[in-house]
N, C-alpha and C positions, 0 to 999 in steps of 0.2 A: 533372666534365664542363663544358666551356665552354658559355656560352649560345649558342644557335643564332643569335640576333640579332647577336652579336659576330662570328660566323663568316661573316655575310652570306648565310645560307641562305635560300632562297625556298620557293615552294609545294611541299608534299609531295603525292603523288598515290597513287591506289590505294585499298586497303581497310585498315581497322583490323586489325592483327595479332590473332590469337586470344589471344596471351599479353600483350596490351597492359598490363593492370593490373600483372602481375608485372614486366614490363620497365620500366615507369614507376617502380615502387617501388624497383627495383634501381638506377635511374639509368642504365639502358642505352638509354632512349628519352626524348624530350621531346615535348611537344605540337607542336613544329615539325616532327617526323617523321611526323605523322599527317595524314590528308586534311583540307584546309582551303581556304577561298576568300579572295581578297584583299578587303580593305575599304580603299579608297583606295590610296595608294602605300606605306604603312608597315605597316598593321595587317592582321590576318587574322581569319577566323571559323572555329572548329573544327567539323568535321562531328560529327554525333551520336556520343556515346561512352557506353559502359555506365557505370552508377553506380559500379561497382567500380573501373573505370579512372579515372574522374573523381576519386574519393576518393583514389586512389593518387597522382595527379598533384598534387592540392591539398596533400597532406601530405608530399610529398617535396621536398627541396631541389633547386631548379633544374629540376624536371620540367616546370613550366609555362613555355612561351615567353612572355616579357613583353609581346609585341605581338600575341598571339593570344587573341581573345575565346573564352570557354567557350560551349558550346552553349546553356546556360540564361541567358546574359546578353543583355539588350537591346542591340542595335547600332543607333546612330542614323546614323552616317556623316555625309555632308554636306561632308567635307573640312576641317572646322575643326581637327582634330587635326594633319593634315598642314600646314596653313597656319601654325599657331602654332609647330610644331617647326621648320619650314623657316626661319621668321623668326629664331628663336632661334639656329639653327646659322649663319645668314648674318651675324648681328650681330657686329661687330668693335668693341668699346668703345675699343680703342687708336687707332682711326682718327678718333675725335671730337676736334675742336680747341676751344680756348677761344672762337674766333670762332663756332663752331657753337652753343656754349652760350649766348653772348650773344644770338645771333639767335633762338633758341627762346624764351628768357626774355622777349624783347621782343614776342613774338606774343600775340595775345589768346587764342587757343586752341592746344592742342598736339595734333596728329594722331598716329596710330599710326606714321607714318614718322619722326617726330621724338622719340617717347617715349624711345628708347634714348639719345639725346643727354644726357638728364638723369640717366641711370644710369651714365654713363661716368666714368672717373677724371678727365677734363678738367673735369667739373662739380663736383668736390669743393671747389676753391677758391671756388666760387660758392654754397656752401651757405647762407650768410646771405641772399643774394638769393633763393634758392629757398625758404627758410623764410618770408621776407616775402611772396612770391607765394602760397605755400601757405596762410599765415594769412589772407590776403585772400580767397582762394577759400573757405576754411572759413567765414569770417564771412558771406560772401555766401549760402552754401547752407544753413548750419546755425546761424548766429548764435553765441551763446556756450554753446549746449547741449552737455552731455556726458551720454551715456546710460550707465546702469549695468546690469550683469547679473552673475550668478554661475553657474558650471558645477556640475553635479551628476553625478558618476560613479556609475552604478548597477550596473556590472559591469566586470571587468577580464580576463575570459577572452578569449583571442585565438588564432585559427588561423594568423596570419601570423608570419613570422620576419623582422622588420625589424631589422637589426643594431644600430641606434641607439636603439631604443625599449625602455623598461622593461616594457611589456606583452607583448613578443614571446613566442611560444609556447615558446621554449627558455630563457626567463628563469626563474630559481629565485626567484619571489616568491610572496607570499601571494595566492591568488586568492579572489575573493568575488563574489557576485551577490545583489543585494537582492531580497527578496520584496515583495509588495504592501504588507504592513504596514510594512516597513522603508522602502520608498519614500515612503509617506505621512508617516512620521515625519520623514524628511529634508526633504521638501517643506515641511512645516509649520514646521520649525525655520528654514528659509531665509526663508519668507514672513513669519515673525515679525520678521525684521530690517528689513522694509520694502521688500525687493526685489520688483519686479513683472515681471521678465524672467528666465527660467531657460533654461539650455542643458543638455540631457541628453546624456550621453556613455556609450558602452560601449567595451570592446575589440571587435575585429572578429571575431566568431565567430557566424555566422548560425544555427548549431545551438543553442548555449546561449542566445544573446540573439536570439531570433527576432523577426521583424517584429511578430508579435502581442504578444510581451512588451514590446517598445519602445512599441508603440501604446498598450498599457494604461498604461504609465508616463506617456505623453504626455497621455492622457485625465485622469489624476489631476493632472498638472501644470496642464493648462488650466483645471481647476476652481479653482486657487489663484493663477495668474499670468496677466497680460494678454498676455504674449508668450512663446511657447515655441519654442525652437530645438532642433535635434538635430545632433550630430556623431557619427555612427555609420558603419558600413561602407556603401559605395556600394550602392545597390539599384536594382531595375528600376522602370519608370514606375508600374506597378500598386502596387508597395510604397509608393512615395512618395504615391500617391493615398490609400492606406490611412492613412498617417501624417498626411496633410493632414486627412482626415476625423476623425482623433483629436485635432486641435487644434494641429498643428504649423504655425508661420508661416514658418520659414526653415531652410535646410540649410547647414551648413558642411562643406566637404571640403578637407583639405590635400592638394594634389598631391604634396607633399614635394619632388620635383625634376622638372623638365621635360626633363632630359637622359636619353634612353632607355637609353644604355649604363650610365650611373651608376645609373639606376633599377633595372636588372636586378641590379647588383652589391649594392645595399643591401637589396633585397626578395627574399629567397631562397625563401620558401614562402608558400602561402596565396593566396586570391583577390586580395589586394592587389597581388600580383606582376603582375597584368594591367593594364598602364599605360593603354591607351586606354579601358578600362572605367571606371577612376577618373576620367580626364579628362572623360568625358561625363556624370559624375554630376550636375553642376549643371543641365545641360540636361534630363536626365531628371526631376530634381526639379521644374523649372518646368513640364514637360509633365504632371507629376502634380498640378499646381495650387498649388505653393508660391508664397508671396508674395515671398520673397527668397532669395538664395544668396550665400555667401561663398567667397572664393578665397584660397589661400595656398600658397607654397612654404615649406618649412622651411629658412630661410636658414642656410647653413653645411654643407649636405649636398653641394653641388656649387658651380659658379661662380655666386655669388649675383647677379651682374649679369645673366647670361643667364636665370637662373630668375625674377628680378623682371620682366625684359622679357616673358618668355613668360606669366607670370601676368597682367600688365597687358593684354597682347594677347588672352589667353583671356577675361578679363572684358569687354573691349571688344567682342569678337565676340559674346558672349552678350547684352550690352546691345543691340547692333545687331539681333540676331535676335529679342529679347524686350524691346521698349522699355518695357513696364510693370513689368518686374522690378526689385526693389530689390537693387542690387549693393553688395557690401562686400568689403573686403580685411582679412585678418588679417596681422600682420607678426611672426611668431615667429622667434626665433633658436634654435639648438641649446642645450639645457640638459643638465646631467648627469642620468643616469637609472640607477637600480639595474637591473643586468642588461643595460644598453645599452653599446655600444662607440662611442666618438666616431669619426666617419668622418675619413679623411685628406683634409681640405679646408681651405682658408685660413679663418682666423677672421674673422668679420664684426664690425667695430668698431661702437661706438655711433654714431660719426659716419657710418659707411657705412649703418647702419640708418636713421638720420635722413634720409640722402639718398634712400633707397628710399621712405620714407614720404612725403617731400615730392614726389617724382616721381609717385607714385600720385595724390596730391591734385591736382597741376597737370594731369596727363593726364586724370583722370576726377574733376572737382571735386565732382560730385554724389554720389559713392560714399561709403558709410560706411567708417570706418577704425578698426580695433580694435588696441590695443596691450595685450598680455596681461600677466599677473603673472609671466611669465618674466623681464620687465625690472625694473630697480630702481625704487623709488618716485621717485627723483629724475628718472630718464629719462622715466617715464610722465607725471609732472607736466609736464615740459617739452614732451613730445609733445602733451599735451592742450591746452596753451596755443597751440601752433602749428597742429596739424592733426588730431589724433585726435578721433573723435566718440563712441567707445564704449570703456569700460574695465571690467574685472571687479573685484569687491570681495568680501572674505570668502571667498577661494578655498581649496579643498582639491582635490588631484588624486588622492586616495585614495577607496576605496569605503566608504561608511558612516561617514565621519569627522565629519559635521556633528552627529550625535547620539550617536555611539559606541555605538549599540545593536546594530549589525550586526557580523558577523565581518569586521573591517576588512581590505580588500585594500590592498596596497602602492600607493604613488603611481606615476603614469606618468612624472613628471619633477619636479625640484626647482623650486620657485617662488622668486622674489626679492622680490616685493612682497606682504607678508602682512597689509596693512591691512584692517580691517573696513569695512563700509559707512559708518557715521557718521564715521569718521576720513577716509575718502576724500571724502565730501561736504564736510566742513569744509575740506579741502585745496583742493578745486576752487573753493569760494566765495571763499577767500582770494586766489585767482588771478584772480578776476573772471569765473569760469565758473558756469554754472547746472546743477546736477545734475538729471537727468531720469530718472524710473523707467519711463516709458512714453511713446511718441511717436505713438500712433495710437489711433483708436477704430474698432472693427469694427462696421459697420452693415449 
């Protein structure tokens, strides 16, 4: 069955059919066929639905309309989703000229109307000039500091079917979820290396990895680390408030791609299929009291220039609406994953990735910028000298691999930089940078 969003379907009206659950499970119906109301110009909110029908829709390929919020999802609205996607669709990188690039690089600040100039093919020959500008902005706002963290995967069960991801529900991998004793052992092992910032991750399965389960893990982490972040499934405002009370400082959410048609083709099942709910996650996190939020498309899933433009504008909109929020970007590229299928999209080269990273820094010079272990040691070192402000060290993307005490779950993706924390710190100091384990004091 083709996605209703691809067919251009609009509002459904009337009542929910009595056989909705069976029809959704059989693929004869999607949530676009059910009663719903418009949210802005692109998205919709589904009318109340039985739990049986809701479960059928969540666990059936393409039964969820990618632009329709489910009844239990917070809807913020406000037009941000429409504005960002409208700008991305209107963006024509081929129309940018060398003169445009020179003009933008000569300006003291770069506004949202000119951000796309730095992402265009015409800017590639000016990458050295962009790097010089980015390095200057980095030094102005962050000095020579490079902050370290490490991720800890506590579960890899997932309800979603994202075709490119090793954790997807159809992937034949070893699944695992750490219990409290195992979480403590993993946290203690990481803390013993000298790390003071931890990022807790799960697969996206709210039933197995409930908010309470994640919150308890965060409480344990906050007892051992000065900064705690989470990269879990998008949640409602009240859920983020619960995590904030448990000691969480920031939330990272990868939008994956900002192309709605491409998004629907890559995300076949699960709550992640609802694109606008994922888009609003950072704003809900801030409303829940979080100190900071991080943004990222997964470069290589779609047109990376449009995705980078949309990500930058998304972050800019959030910063404008929440001036006190700490904003940061992650810059991941596609990596091989067991059980994942590489999407048919142009490869993003290291040079193009560096262009995106420099463009982010020039556009939002005060934002944090993370380059993950998906990239090579050589590239990450180079990025840290120029513009990156945060890097991971001692990374494992499997479950229970720091202590090998748990029933280890398979990795989400392959990493390229396997260096531990002491090795990374030595490398940074040799390049004239200062390793930082923690950058704030909570009073």
